[in-house]
C-alpha positions in Angstrom: 39.0 -21.2 -110.4 40.0 -20.6 -106.8 43.0 -22.4 -105.5 41.3 -23.0 -102.2 39.2 -26.2 -102.3 37.5 -25.2 -99.0 36.3 -21.9 -100.4 32.5 -21.8 -100.6 31.3 -20.6 -104.0 29.1 -17.5 -104.2 28.1 -15.1 -106.9 31.3 -13.0 -106.4 33.6 -16.0 -106.8 31.6 -17.1 -109.9 32.1 -13.6 -111.4 35.8 -13.8 -110.7 36.1 -17.3 -112.2 34.3 -16.1 -115.3 36.6 -13.1 -115.6 39.7 -15.2 -115.3 38.5 -17.8 -117.7 37.6 -15.1 -120.3 41.0 -13.4 -119.9 39.4 -10.2 -118.7 41.6 -10.4 -115.6 45.1 -11.7 -115.1 45.4 -11.1 -111.4 42.7 -10.7 -108.8 43.1 -7.4 -106.8 40.8 -6.4 -104.1 40.8 -3.8 -101.3 39.4 -3.2 -97.8 38.7 0.6 -97.5 37.6 1.6 -94.0 37.0 5.1 -92.9 39.2 6.0 -89.9 36.3 7.6 -88.0 35.6 4.8 -85.5 36.4 1.3 -84.6 35.7 -1.7 -86.9 32.7 -3.9 -86.0 31.6 -7.4 -86.9 30.1 -6.2 -90.1 33.5 -5.0 -91.2 34.9 -8.4 -90.3 32.6 -9.9 -93.0 34.1 -7.5 -95.6 37.7 -8.1 -94.3 37.3 -11.9 -94.6 35.7 -11.5 -98.1 38.3 -9.1 -99.6 41.4 -10.6 -98.1 40.1 -14.1 -98.4 39.3 -13.8 -102.1 42.7 -12.3 -102.8 44.4 -15.1 -100.8 42.4 -17.9 -102.5 43.1 -16.6 -106.0 46.8 -15.8 -105.2 46.1 -12.1 -105.8 46.6 -9.0 -103.8 44.4 -7.0 -101.3 45.0 -3.4 -100.3 44.2 -2.0 -96.9 43.3 1.5 -97.9 42.1 4.2 -95.4 39.3 6.2 -96.9 40.4 9.4 -95.2 38.6 12.2 -97.0 36.8 13.7 -94.0 39.2 15.3 -91.6 36.5 16.4 -89.2 35.8 12.9 -87.9 39.1 11.1 -88.4 41.7 10.3 -85.9 45.0 8.5 -85.7 43.5 6.4 -82.9 41.1 4.9 -85.3 43.8 4.3 -87.9 45.8 2.3 -85.3 42.8 0.4 -84.1 41.9 -0.7 -87.7 45.4 -2.0 -88.4 45.4 -3.8 -85.1 42.0 -5.4 -85.8 42.8 -6.6 -89.3 46.1 -8.1 -88.2 44.4 -9.8 -85.2 41.8 -11.4 -87.5 44.7 -13.1 -89.3 45.2 -11.0 -92.4 48.3 -9.2 -93.7 48.4 -6.4 -96.2 52.2 -6.6 -96.5 53.3 -3.6 -98.5 49.8 -2.6 -99.6 48.9 -0.1 -96.9 47.5 3.0 -98.6 45.4 6.1 -97.9 43.0 7.9 -100.1 45.0 11.0 -99.0 48.1 9.5 -100.7 46.3 10.3 -103.9 45.1 13.9 -103.1 47.4 15.4 -105.8 46.3 12.9 -108.4 42.7 13.3 -107.4 43.0 17.0 -107.8 44.5 16.5 -111.3 41.6 14.3 -112.3 39.1 16.9 -111.1 40.9 19.5 -113.2 40.6 17.1 -116.1 36.8 16.9 -115.6 36.6 20.7 -115.5 38.7 21.0 -118.7 36.3 18.5 -120.4 33.3 20.5 -119.4 32.3 17.7 -117.0 32.6 19.6 -113.8 32.0 23.1 -112.6 32.4 25.3 -109.5 29.0 25.9 -107.8 28.5 28.8 -105.3 25.3 27.5 -103.8 25.4 26.5 -100.2 24.8 22.8 -99.3 21.2 23.4 -98.1 20.3 25.0 -101.4 22.1 22.2 -103.3 20.1 19.6 -101.4 16.8 21.5 -102.0 17.5 21.7 -105.8 18.1 18.0 -106.3 14.4 17.3 -106.7 12.7 14.1 -105.6 12.3 10.6 -106.8 9.3 11.8 -108.9 10.4 15.3 -109.8 13.6 16.4 -111.6 16.1 18.7 -109.9 16.8 22.2 -110.9 20.1 23.4 -112.4 22.6 25.5 -110.5 22.8 29.2 -111.6 26.5 28.6 -111.9 26.2 25.4 -114.0 27.3 27.1 -117.2 30.3 28.9 -116.0 33.1 28.8 -118.6 35.9 26.3 -118.3 38.4 29.1 -117.7 36.3 30.6 -114.8 35.9 27.1 -113.3 39.6 26.4 -113.5 40.4 29.7 -111.9 37.9 29.3 -109.0 38.9 25.7 -108.4 42.6 26.7 -108.2 41.7 29.5 -105.8 39.7 27.1 -103.7 42.8 24.9 -103.3 44.9 28.0 -102.5 42.6 28.7 -99.5 41.2 32.0 -100.7 37.6 31.1 -99.8 35.9 30.2 -96.5 34.2 26.8 -95.8 31.0 26.5 -97.8 31.7 29.3 -100.2 32.0 27.0 -103.2 32.0 23.3 -104.1 33.1 21.4 -107.2 30.2 19.5 -108.8 30.0 17.0 -111.7 27.9 18.1 -114.6 25.8 15.1 -115.4 22.0 15.2 -115.5 19.7 17.0 -113.1 16.7 15.0 -114.4 18.4 11.6 -113.9 16.1 9.0 -112.2 19.1 8.2 -110.0 19.5 11.1 -107.5 23.3 10.3 -107.2 23.7 11.4 -110.8 22.2 14.9 -110.3 25.4 16.9 -110.4 26.9 15.4 -107.3 29.4 17.3 -105.2 33.0 16.2 -105.9 35.0 18.6 -103.7 34.2 20.9 -100.7 36.3 23.4 -98.8 37.4 22.4 -95.3 40.0 24.6 -93.5 40.9 21.8 -91.1 44.1 19.8 -90.5 44.1 16.2 -91.8 45.4 13.3 -89.6 47.7 12.2 -92.5 48.4 15.3 -94.6 48.4 18.0 -91.9 47.6 21.4 -93.3 48.7 20.7 -96.9 45.1 20.8 -98.1 42.0 22.9 -97.5 39.8 21.2 -100.1 38.8 17.6 -99.7 37.2 15.2 -102.3 34.1 13.2 -101.5 33.8 9.5 -101.3 32.1 8.9 -104.6 34.8 10.7 -106.5 37.7 9.4 -104.4 36.9 5.7 -104.1 36.6 4.7 -107.8 39.8 6.6 -108.8 41.7 5.1 -105.8 40.6 1.7 -107.0 41.8 2.4 -110.5 45.2 3.7 -109.3 45.8 0.5 -107.3 44.7 -1.7 -110.1 41.8 -3.2 -108.3 39.9 -5.6 -110.4 36.9 -6.3 -108.2 35.7 -3.5 -105.9 33.5 -5.4 -103.4 31.1 -3.2 -101.3 27.8 -3.5 -99.6 24.4 -3.1 -101.2 23.8 0.5 -100.0 26.4 1.5 -102.7 24.5 -0.2 -105.5 22.8 3.1 -106.5 26.2 4.7 -106.5 27.6 2.4 -109.1 26.5 4.5 -112.1 28.5 7.4 -110.6 31.4 5.1 -110.0 31.4 4.1 -113.6 30.8 7.7 -114.8 33.9 9.1 -113.1 36.1 6.3 -114.5 34.7 6.7 -118.0 35.3 10.5 -118.0 38.8 10.5 -116.6 42.1 9.1 -117.9 42.5 6.5 -115.2 44.7 3.5 -116.0 42.0 0.9 -115.7 38.3 0.5 -115.0 37.5 -1.8 -111.9 34.1 -3.4 -111.6 32.0 -2.6 -108.5 30.1 -5.6 -107.1 27.7 -5.3 -104.2 26.8 -7.8 -101.5 24.5 -7.7 -98.5 25.8 -6.2 -95.3 25.6 -8.0 -92.0 22.7 -7.2 -89.7 23.1 -9.0 -86.3 20.3 -9.4 -83.9 20.3 -7.6 -80.5 22.8 -5.0 -81.6 23.3 -2.1 -84.0 25.8 -1.8 -86.8 25.6 1.9 -87.6 28.8 3.6 -86.7 26.8 6.7 -85.9 24.8 4.8 -83.3 27.9 3.0 -81.9 29.5 6.4 -81.5 26.5 7.6 -79.6 26.7 4.7 -77.2 30.3 5.6 -76.5 29.9 9.3 -76.3 26.7 9.1 -74.1 28.3 6.7 -71.6 26.1 3.7 -72.3 29.2 1.6 -72.7 32.7 2.1 -71.3 34.3 2.6 -74.7 34.8 1.2 -78.2 36.3 -2.0 -76.7 33.5 -2.5 -74.2 32.8 -6.3 -74.4 29.1 -5.6 -75.1 29.9 -3.7 -78.3 29.9 -5.5 -81.7 33.3 -4.0 -82.4 36.1 -6.3 -83.2 38.0 -4.9 -80.2 35.0 -5.4 -78.0 34.6 -9.0 -79.1 38.3 -9.5 -78.6 38.1 -8.2 -75.1 35.2 -10.4 -74.4 37.1 -13.5 -75.4 36.1 -14.1 -79.0 38.9 -15.6 -81.1 39.9 -14.7 -84.6 39.1 -18.3 -85.7 35.5 -18.0 -84.3 34.8 -14.7 -86.1 36.3 -16.1 -89.4 34.1 -19.2 -89.0 31.0 -17.0 -88.4 31.7 -14.9 -91.5 32.1 -18.1 -93.5 28.8 -19.6 -92.3 26.7 -16.5 -93.0 27.9 -16.5 -96.6 27.9 -13.9 -99.3 24.5 -13.0 -100.9 22.6 -10.2 -102.5 19.7 -10.5 -100.1 19.5 -8.4 -96.9 18.9 -10.6 -93.9 19.3 -10.5 -90.1 21.6 -13.1 -88.5 20.8 -14.5 -85.2 23.2 -13.7 -82.3 23.0 -17.4 -81.4 24.9 -18.3 -84.5 27.9 -16.1 -83.5 27.7 -17.5 -80.0 27.7 -21.0 -81.4 30.9 -20.3 -83.4 32.8 -19.2 -80.3 31.4 -22.1 -78.2 32.6 -24.6 -80.7 36.1 -23.0 -80.9 36.5 -22.7 -77.2 35.2 -26.2 -76.5 38.3 -27.4 -78.3 40.8 -24.7 -77.3 40.0 -23.4 -73.8 41.6 -25.0 -70.7 39.2 -25.8 -67.8 39.3 -24.2 -64.4 37.1 -23.9 -61.4 35.6 -20.6 -60.2 32.7 -19.7 -57.9 30.8 -16.5 -59.0 28.2 -16.4 -56.2 29.8 -18.2 -53.3 28.4 -19.8 -50.2 30.6 -21.5 -47.7 30.5 -25.3 -47.4 32.2 -26.8 -44.3 33.2 -30.5 -44.4 32.8 -31.1 -40.7 34.4 -34.6 -40.9 37.6 -33.3 -42.5 40.4 -32.2 -40.1 40.7 -28.5 -39.7 44.5 -28.5 -40.1 44.7 -30.7 -43.1 44.9 -29.8 -46.7 45.7 -31.8 -49.9 45.7 -31.4 -53.6 43.8 -33.3 -56.3 44.9 -33.8 -59.9 42.5 -32.2 -62.4 42.5 -32.5 -66.2 43.0 -29.2 -68.0 40.8 -30.5 -70.8 38.5 -33.6 -70.5 38.9 -34.6 -74.2 42.5 -33.6 -74.9 45.4 -35.0 -72.9 47.9 -32.7 -74.5 46.5 -29.9 -72.3 48.0 -31.7 -69.3 46.9 -31.6 -65.7 47.1 -29.2 -62.7 46.8 -29.6 -58.9 43.8 -28.2 -57.2 44.2 -27.5 -53.4 41.5 -28.7 -51.0 40.8 -28.0 -47.3 38.0 -28.3 -44.7 36.2 -25.2 -45.9 35.3 -24.6 -49.6 33.0 -22.3 -51.5 30.3 -23.6 -53.9 27.8 -21.8 -56.1 24.8 -20.5 -54.2 22.4 -22.1 -56.7 24.1 -25.5 -56.2 22.3 -25.8 -52.9 18.5 -25.6 -52.1 16.7 -26.2 -48.9 13.6 -27.6 -50.5 14.6 -28.6 -54.1 12.1 -29.3 -56.9 12.0 -32.5 -58.8 15.0 -33.3 -61.1 17.3 -31.1 -59.0 20.4 -33.2 -58.6 22.6 -30.8 -56.7 23.1 -30.4 -53.0 20.2 -30.4 -50.5 19.7 -31.5 -46.9 20.4 -35.3 -46.6 21.6 -35.5 -50.2 25.0 -36.7 -51.4 26.9 -35.0 -54.3 30.3 -35.2 -55.8 32.8 -32.3 -55.2 34.5 -32.5 -58.5 38.0 -34.2 -58.3 37.7 -34.3 -54.5 35.2 -36.3 -52.4 31.6 -37.3 -52.1 29.9 -35.2 -49.5 26.5 -35.4 -47.8 24.6 -32.4 -46.4 23.9 -32.7 -42.7 22.7 -29.1 -42.0 22.9 -25.4 -42.9 22.8 -22.0 -41.3 20.8 -18.9 -42.4 20.7 -15.3 -41.6 17.7 -13.4 -40.3 16.3 -13.1 -43.8 16.4 -16.8 -44.4 19.4 -16.6 -46.7 21.8 -19.6 -46.4 25.1 -18.5 -45.0 26.8 -21.8 -44.4 26.3 -25.5 -45.4 27.6 -28.4 -43.3 28.6 -31.7 -44.9 30.4 -34.9 -44.1 32.6 -36.6 -46.6 33.4 -40.2 -47.5 37.2 -40.5 -47.0 37.2 -43.6 -49.3 35.9 -41.5 -52.2 39.1 -39.5 -52.8 39.1 -38.3 -56.4 35.3 -38.2 -56.4 34.6 -41.8 -57.1 32.4 -44.0 -54.9 34.4 -47.0 -53.7 31.3 -49.3 -53.6 30.2 -48.3 -57.1 27.1 -46.4 -55.9 25.8 -43.8 -58.3 25.8 -40.2 -57.4 23.9 -38.0 -59.9 25.1 -34.6 -58.8 28.5 -33.1 -59.4 29.4 -29.5 -58.3 32.5 -27.4 -58.6 34.2 -25.6 -55.7 37.1 -23.4 -54.6 39.2 -23.9 -51.5 38.4 -21.1 -48.9 42.1 -21.2 -47.8 43.6 -21.1 -51.2 41.1 -19.4 -53.5 41.9 -16.1 -55.0 39.4 -13.2 -54.8 38.3 -12.1 -58.2 35.9 -9.8 -60.1 33.8 -11.5 -62.7 31.9 -9.4 -65.2 28.8 -11.1 -66.5 28.1 -9.6 -69.9 24.8 -10.2 -71.7 23.3 -8.8 -74.9 23.4 -5.1 -75.2 19.7 -4.7 -76.3 16.5 -6.5 -75.3 15.1 -6.3 -78.9 16.2 -8.1 -81.9 16.3 -4.9 -84.1 16.7 -1.9 -81.7 16.8 0.5 -84.6 13.6 -0.7 -86.3 11.3 1.8 -84.6 12.1 5.2 -86.1 9.6 6.9 -83.8 11.8 6.4 -80.8 15.5 6.5 -79.8 17.2 3.1 -80.3 18.8 3.5 -76.9 15.4 3.0 -75.3 15.9 -0.7 -76.1 19.1 -1.0 -74.1 19.3 -4.0 -71.8 19.6 -2.8 -68.2 21.0 -6.2 -67.3 23.7 -6.3 -70.0 26.4 -6.1 -67.3 26.4 -7.6 -63.8 29.5 -7.6 -61.7 30.2 -10.4 -59.3 32.7 -8.7 -57.0 32.9 -11.5 -54.4 33.9 -14.3 -56.8 36.6 -16.8 -56.0 38.8 -18.7 -58.4 41.3 -21.5 -58.0 44.9 -20.3 -57.6 45.9 -21.5 -61.0 44.0 -18.6 -62.5 46.0 -15.9 -60.7 48.4 -14.0 -62.8 47.1 -15.2 -66.2 47.7 -12.8 -69.1 45.0 -10.6 -70.5 42.9 -12.2 -73.3 43.6 -15.7 -72.1 40.3 -17.7 -72.2 39.1 -20.5 -70.0 36.1 -22.6 -69.4 34.9 -22.1 -65.8 33.5 -25.6 -65.2 29.7 -25.7 -65.4 29.5 -21.9 -65.7 30.7 -20.9 -69.2 33.7 -19.4 -71.0 35.5 -16.5 -69.5 38.4 -14.3 -70.7 41.0 -12.4 -68.6 40.3 -8.7 -68.9 43.1 -6.1 -69.4 42.1 -4.6 -66.0 43.3 -7.8 -64.3 46.2 -8.0 -61.7 47.7 -11.0 -59.9 46.2 -9.7 -56.6 42.8 -9.1 -58.1 42.1 -11.1 -61.3 39.3 -9.8 -63.5 37.4 -12.0 -65.9 34.7 -11.3 -68.6 32.1 -13.8 -69.5 32.5 -14.6 -73.2 29.5 -16.9 -73.5 27.5 -19.3 -71.5 27.8 -23.1 -72.0 24.5 -23.2 -73.7 22.1 -20.7 -75.4 20.1 -19.6 -72.4 18.9 -16.3 -73.9 16.0 -17.7 -75.9 14.7 -19.6 -72.9 15.0 -16.5 -70.7 13.2 -14.4 -73.2 10.5 -17.0 -73.5 9.9 -16.8 -69.8 9.8 -13.0 -69.9 7.0 -13.1 -72.5 
């Protein structure tokens, strides 16, 4: 049984418990095998938490193995980003960082072994003809004209392929299995192809590269993996996984177990689609805060704890299902509610003049950094005659149940004074440009001395002391729950044109100037915001992580 009492049981853990109890396994060994052809996304986080979490709970081992068998799409940038993301999520592979390319020599030897056993052959058909000869789900495939080459000829051709004597596409190595198999993956699949291209890890040492289905299972066996956990799209590949292991002299036979992949509403999880968003300029890069990548979520202000919590809540099942974005947002809200210090900022400012307050006077008020946790301490917030408030905190003719500032109405300036609106100014278009108020000097700190109740409380920033800032208001990247559902149109047609709005005239209290990138705060009454790497002390930049409440559903309801 698992040593972690908090671990939630699922069918994978039940299988592991049974294997341990029956003595089939002495030590649990897992692996996380990403392809270094892009950045990791939230779906990968589910697999990371599962593989590393299982190994940790059972006091086993987990490998971080790069599945680097396709040099055309791989890059050292992606390798670095993957290692950074796994570490950031809180997991450590220790001395178990490997690459499929580390095993290229051994993989070649196992391929030779298959040829010697009559289980593989060199095929000279091009890839288009190979695909055409595979048949359909209802019709068997046709055998290659080169399927019955002799072992000697196959060994000779395969060695010459490795030596670089042939151009790309001239030959491939295929397994000899069954062209009439009901599983198309078993119809003589390609094991090796020729690629005269440098590899990001091995350089020019190789010009033939193994395919995933051949590489993965053998790499698992060489590392002593006991439970090879992968998503459901590989379920039909499991017979081939077992066939390769059964027909080679590998040291052990891991068991492949599939679970459902993560599908998250209002985004896409296809690396191909994410690459298009980056390459076609729909986002600023892989770490754009609207992207579902781990680096994008990190830049937006998501915490490792919130992502691990999310992965724990969605669970591990065999059933495909879509997860609501609101669940992910709920996880970060709960985490930041506990951990984020409070600050005041004004995103859409309008000036408020306290006409009864002396022009040359200024003072500071003590503000709690967290209302429920004294360990966060306090800070001083400067105040003067002129402050800025949010534009939507004032209305000339407010509707019912509007408790903020309006002509003749009294509200509380948080931590400061009670103020009453005596007038306002507008421009030629009727837009309010300045609000006039008087204050109650006896209400210092924001409390009425006579005990009168004031319903409205609004935040503010001193005009004299506030720091000009840029606030990036991120929203969901797509307007549809499943942007890729309609195959008759480009998924990019469902992009949300309002997924980023930039408030360039925002003001923040001086305590927010100079904060380090990735530091997260709650802007009181506005939401949670993270310091962006683009920030500078002279011009802080903040990204909205999430609103204080789930306003998306209500907004979408109004749109309908």
